[in-house]
C-alpha positions in Angstrom: -9.4 -6.6 -27.9 -7.0 -3.6 -27.7 -6.1 -2.8 -24.4 -6.0 1.2 -23.2 -3.8 2.3 -20.2 -4.7 5.0 -18.2 -3.8 6.6 -15.2 -6.4 6.6 -13.0 -6.4 10.3 -11.2 -5.9 11.7 -14.8 -9.4 9.6 -15.9 -11.1 10.4 -12.9 -10.6 14.2 -13.2 -11.9 14.0 -16.9 -14.9 12.1 -15.8 -15.6 14.6 -12.8 -15.6 12.2 -10.1 -14.2 8.9 -8.4 -14.9 5.3 -8.0 -13.6 2.7 -6.1 -11.7 -0.1 -8.0 -14.9 -2.4 -7.6 -17.3 0.2 -8.3 -15.1 1.5 -11.7 -14.8 -2.4 -12.6 -18.8 -2.6 -12.3 -19.2 0.4 -14.2 -17.3 -0.6 -16.9 -18.8 -4.0 -17.2 -22.3 -1.9 -17.8 -20.9 0.1 -20.5 -19.7 -3.1 -23.0 -15.9 -2.6 -21.9 -13.9 -4.5 -19.6 -11.3 -3.4 -16.6 -8.2 -5.9 -17.1 -5.5 -4.9 -14.8 -4.9 -2.5 -12.0 -0.8 -1.7 -11.8 1.1 1.1 -12.0 4.3 1.9 -14.4 6.7 0.2 -11.6 5.0 -3.0 -10.9 4.7 -3.3 -14.9 9.1 -2.7 -15.5 9.5 -5.2 -12.2 7.6 -8.1 -13.8 8.5 -7.5 -17.3 10.5 -10.3 -18.8 11.4 -8.7 -21.8 12.4 -5.6 -20.4 15.0 -5.6 -17.8 16.1 -2.3 -16.3 18.3 -1.2 -13.2 17.3 -0.6 -9.8 17.5 3.1 -10.6 15.8 3.1 -13.8 12.7 0.9 -11.9 12.6 3.4 -8.8 12.7 6.8 -11.1 9.1 5.5 -12.7 5.8 6.1 -11.3 3.6 4.6 -9.3 0.7 6.1 -10.0 -2.4 3.6 -10.5 -2.8 2.7 -14.5 -5.8 1.0 -15.2 -5.9 -1.1 -18.0 -9.4 -1.4 -19.9 -9.9 -3.6 -22.5 -12.2 -2.1 -25.6 -14.1 -3.8 -28.1 -12.2 -3.9 -31.1 -14.8 -2.7 -33.1 -15.4 0.8 -31.0 -12.3 3.0 -32.1 -13.6 6.0 -30.5 -12.7 4.5 -27.0 -9.1 4.2 -27.7 -8.3 7.2 -25.5 -8.6 9.1 -22.1 -11.9 11.4 -23.5 -13.1 8.7 -25.5 -13.5 6.7 -22.5 
């Protein structure tokens, strides 16, 4: 399944409301998609084994929450924030 990474605040702005992480996970399940991971750019860089960044580069990355959402392969309309 393709995974779409969307910034939590931007996504909720498009939706016009906010959810807790647990409530959003349930909402995804109801619509047939899966909340795969909740992370940030900085966390991703720190745990990456393939990309080695300096501490200065890592500290410059965003701490904003990013939702990684698994989308069914046949739902190309859901591969962007507006589609979700």
